[in-house]
PATORDO-681843 format. One record per residue (C-alpha): x, y, z. Coordinates in steps of 0.1 Angstrom, whole numbers, plus 5000, padded with zeros to 4 digits. Last residue first. Example, Ala and Ser with C-alpha at 12.3 -4.5 7.8 and 13.67 -1.06 7.14 Angstrom:
// PATORDO-681843
513749895071;512349555078;
This chain:
// PATORDO-681843
223772445828;223872745850;222173065839;223073315813;226773265806;230073435810;233173225814;236073245839;239573145827;241873185858;241872815868;241472585838;237872495831;236072175840;235372285876;233472575863;234472945866;231773205866;231373545848;228273745854;224973655836;223173905857;220773745881;221673385876;225373435872;225573645903;223573385923;225773095911;228973285920;227573355955;226572985958;230172875949;231573125975;229272986002;230172625993;233872715999;236272455985;239172306004;238072476035;240472486065;241872826058;238372976058;237872856094;241173026103;239973346087;236973316110;239173356141;240973656127;237573806117;236373776153;239573906168;239574216145;235774276148;235674276187;232574486196;231774446232;228174356239;229174166271;227973816260;229073886225;232673976236;232673666258;231673446228;234473606207;237073536235;235773176238;236273126200;239873256202;240573046233;239472726215;242672586200;242272716164;243872526135;245372686104;245672536070;247672736044;249672426035;253372436043;256472296025;256772586002;256872856028;257973086000;260473276021;261972946033;264272916064;264773296067;261073346063;260373126093;262873306115;261573646105;258073536114;259273416148;260873756155;257673916143;255673716168;258173826195;257274186186;258274486165;255274676150;256375016164;259674976145;263075026162;264474686153;262374386143;260974576114;264174546094;264374176100;260874126087;261674346057;264774146049;262873816052;260173956028;262674056001;260574275979;260874235941;259274585936;257174485905;255874175924;253674365948;251774055959;254573955984;254074286003;250274226004;250873876017;253274016043;250574246056;247873986057;250073746077;251174016101;247574126107;246373766112;249073706138;248174016157;244473936157;244873576169;247373696196;244673926209;242373636213;245173446230;245673716256;241873726261;241873356270;244973406292;243173676312;240073446317;242373156326;243973356354;240673506365;239073166371;239873156408;240173506422;242373776406;245473876386;248173726407;251073826384;253973676365;256373816339;258174046363;259674056398;261173706401;262373716365;261373556332;258773356351;259172986360;261473066390;259273336404;256173116401;257872836419;258973056448;255473216449;253472896452;252772936490;251873296485;249573206456;247672956479;247273226506;245973476481;243173256468;243373186430;244073316396;247473346380;248573486347;252073346341;254273456313;256973196311;260773216311;263273286284;265372966283;262672706292;259872936279;260972916243;258872606236;255772806242;255873116264;252373166278;250773006308;247273096322;247572966358;244472856375;244772786412;242472546431;242872516469;241672196486;239372216517;236971956503;234272216496;236972436481;237572166455;234072186441;234172566441;237572586424;236472326398;233472546389;235572856385;238172676365;235472536342;234172886336;237772996328;237872756299;241072546303;244272636285;246672446307;248372556339;245872396362;247172416398;245972196426;246972306461;246772096493;245272246525;242671976529;244071646516;244671506481;244171136472;240571126459;240971476444;243671336421;241171106402;238671386396;241371636386;242771376362;239371326346;238571696342;241971766327;241471496300;237871596295;238571946285;241872136282;244971936273;247271876302;249872076321;248772006357;250672136387;250371956421;251272146453;251171946485;250672086520;251771836529;254871636518;254971496483;255871146472;252470996482;250671246460;252571146429;252170776438;248370816438;248670976403;250670676392;254270556386;256070856399;259470986388;261571226409;263171496388;266971536384;267371626348;267671256339;264471206357;262771456334;263971256303;262670936319;259271106325;259171216288;259770856277;257270686301;253870766285;250970896306;253271136324;254271186360;256871416376;257971496412;259971816413;262271936441;263172296434;266672436428;265972666399;267372416374;264672176386;261972436381;263272506346;263272136338;259672086351;258572386329;260372226299;258471906303;255172076309;255572296278;256272046250;254571766268;255371646303;251871626318;251771616356;254271836374;254571786412;255772036437;258672096461;259972426474;
């Protein structure tokens, strides 16, 4: 089949390449020209504008977006809608909030345009291994896209699924990423405890490799952990600063809305907040309160780390 790919970043560019290698005709467009030139070298058809993207496709058109969630995606959808026709299909493969996807589907349906939300997982490894695709939308739109979905997935019969109506794909991907937060935090905490047991002189890379085979905690995340520890067991070039991309927060909000306890995901998200603090005001206030009510040890900024002092009150 033929389709367009708009947004040729780390995932979009590789997805376009996988589609091309699967025999599809792919029209590409990117805000900056270099990724577009690279896609053209793989056999893609380059476009010079969003209008040109639409002009280079035969109806019914399929246009796949791989763009940052939020205003960027919103703006591109608005601009594209002016050029699309009834029966065309617009696919958002980014990490949009599922409520935005539901709203966009309703707005496009009024114009006779199908909206499909595809939660996409696989990262930079997806080109070789395939992508996990959690797809929401109308059945007739999914049927039209099936050849492309089967090519992008690890295999035609697995790794992708039509999970529900518009919005369902991004909802499932949101929960997927919330689970990912919890799994990553558990690995990180476990390996820190292993590292703290200095008397055993444990080789963290050895243990990661050990657990990759036969263990109940084996996973792709553990494979990536092992690779990182092989490069530098002390992770000496990294700071312990961890971003969050939004889906973890949305998962926690959804849990609250439905009165579902989700302590692991919630704490994993909040540990990312902790990682971004140079100095915790809350921890300083806790120290001050303990010192005030009981003269408990505190550590001042003027004292070397690890040498708390005891005093009544704060000078």
